[in-house]
C-alpha positions as CSV (number, residue, x, y, z in Angstrom):
1,M,-55.3,-73.5,106.9
2,F,-51.6,-73.7,107.6
3,A,-48.9,-73.1,104.6
4,Y,-47.6,-76.9,105.4
5,D,-51.0,-78.3,104.5
6,Y,-51.0,-77.1,101.0
7,P,-47.8,-77.2,99.4
8,L,-46.9,-75.0,96.6
9,L,-46.8,-77.6,93.8
10,S,-50.9,-78.4,94.9
11,V,-51.2,-74.6,94.7
12,F,-50.0,-74.7,91.3
13,W,-51.8,-77.4,90.4
14,S,-54.9,-75.9,91.7
15,I,-54.4,-72.8,89.3
16,C,-53.7,-75.0,86.4
17,L,-56.8,-77.0,86.6
18,F,-59.1,-73.6,87.2
19,A,-57.4,-72.2,84.2
20,L,-58.5,-75.4,82.2
21,L,-62.1,-75.1,83.4
22,V,-62.2,-71.3,82.5
23,L,-60.8,-72.3,79.0
24,W,-63.2,-75.1,78.4
25,I,-66.2,-72.9,79.8
26,F,-65.0,-70.2,77.0
27,V,-64.9,-72.7,74.2
28,V,-68.3,-74.0,74.8
29,I,-69.6,-70.7,74.8
30,W,-67.8,-69.7,71.9
31,V,-69.1,-72.8,69.9
32,F,-72.7,-72.1,71.0
33,I,-72.4,-68.6,69.8
34,D,-70.7,-69.6,66.6
35,N,-73.6,-72.2,66.0
36,F,-76.3,-69.6,66.4
37,R,-74.6,-67.0,64.0
38,R,-73.8,-69.2,61.3
39,T,-76.1,-68.8,58.3
40,D,-75.0,-71.9,56.2
41,H,-77.6,-74.2,58.0
42,G,-81.2,-74.0,59.0
43,G,-82.9,-74.1,62.5
44,W,-83.1,-78.1,62.7
45,A,-79.3,-78.1,62.1
46,K,-78.8,-75.5,64.9
47,A,-81.0,-77.4,67.4
48,L,-79.3,-80.7,66.7
49,W,-75.8,-79.2,67.4
50,T,-77.0,-77.6,70.7
51,L,-78.3,-81.1,71.9
52,F,-75.1,-83.0,70.6
53,I,-73.0,-80.3,72.5
54,I,-75.4,-80.2,75.8
55,F,-75.4,-84.1,76.2
56,L,-72.0,-85.0,74.6
57,P,-70.3,-81.9,75.7
58,I,-66.6,-82.9,74.8
59,I,-67.2,-85.1,71.7
60,G,-69.9,-82.6,70.6
61,V,-67.6,-79.6,70.8
62,F,-64.7,-81.0,69.2
63,T,-66.7,-82.5,66.7
64,Y,-68.3,-79.2,65.8
65,I,-64.7,-77.6,65.7
66,V,-63.4,-80.2,63.1
67,A,-66.7,-80.3,61.0
68,R,-67.1,-76.8,60.9
69,P,-66.6,-75.4,57.3
70,V,-63.7,-72.7,56.9
71,D,-65.4,-69.1,56.7
72,P,-64.5,-67.7,53.1
73,Y,-64.3,-64.4,54.4
74,V,-61.5,-65.1,56.8
75,V,-58.0,-65.0,55.5
76,V,-55.6,-67.4,57.5
């Protein structure tokens, strides 16, 4: 591959997209871990959240983050 076939701006755009992909994977994994560590809801709620996140990933993750109650032990 020659340098003029892949300009610098395209390399930058590819790096940005790769970073967003890695960030998205991290957020999804964090949501799964947080879902299963919570003690304020039972097994059925955890299963439904998991299915919601698997079948509707973007909507499911953002809904989980918004709907998650504030942890009383964390000082903001």
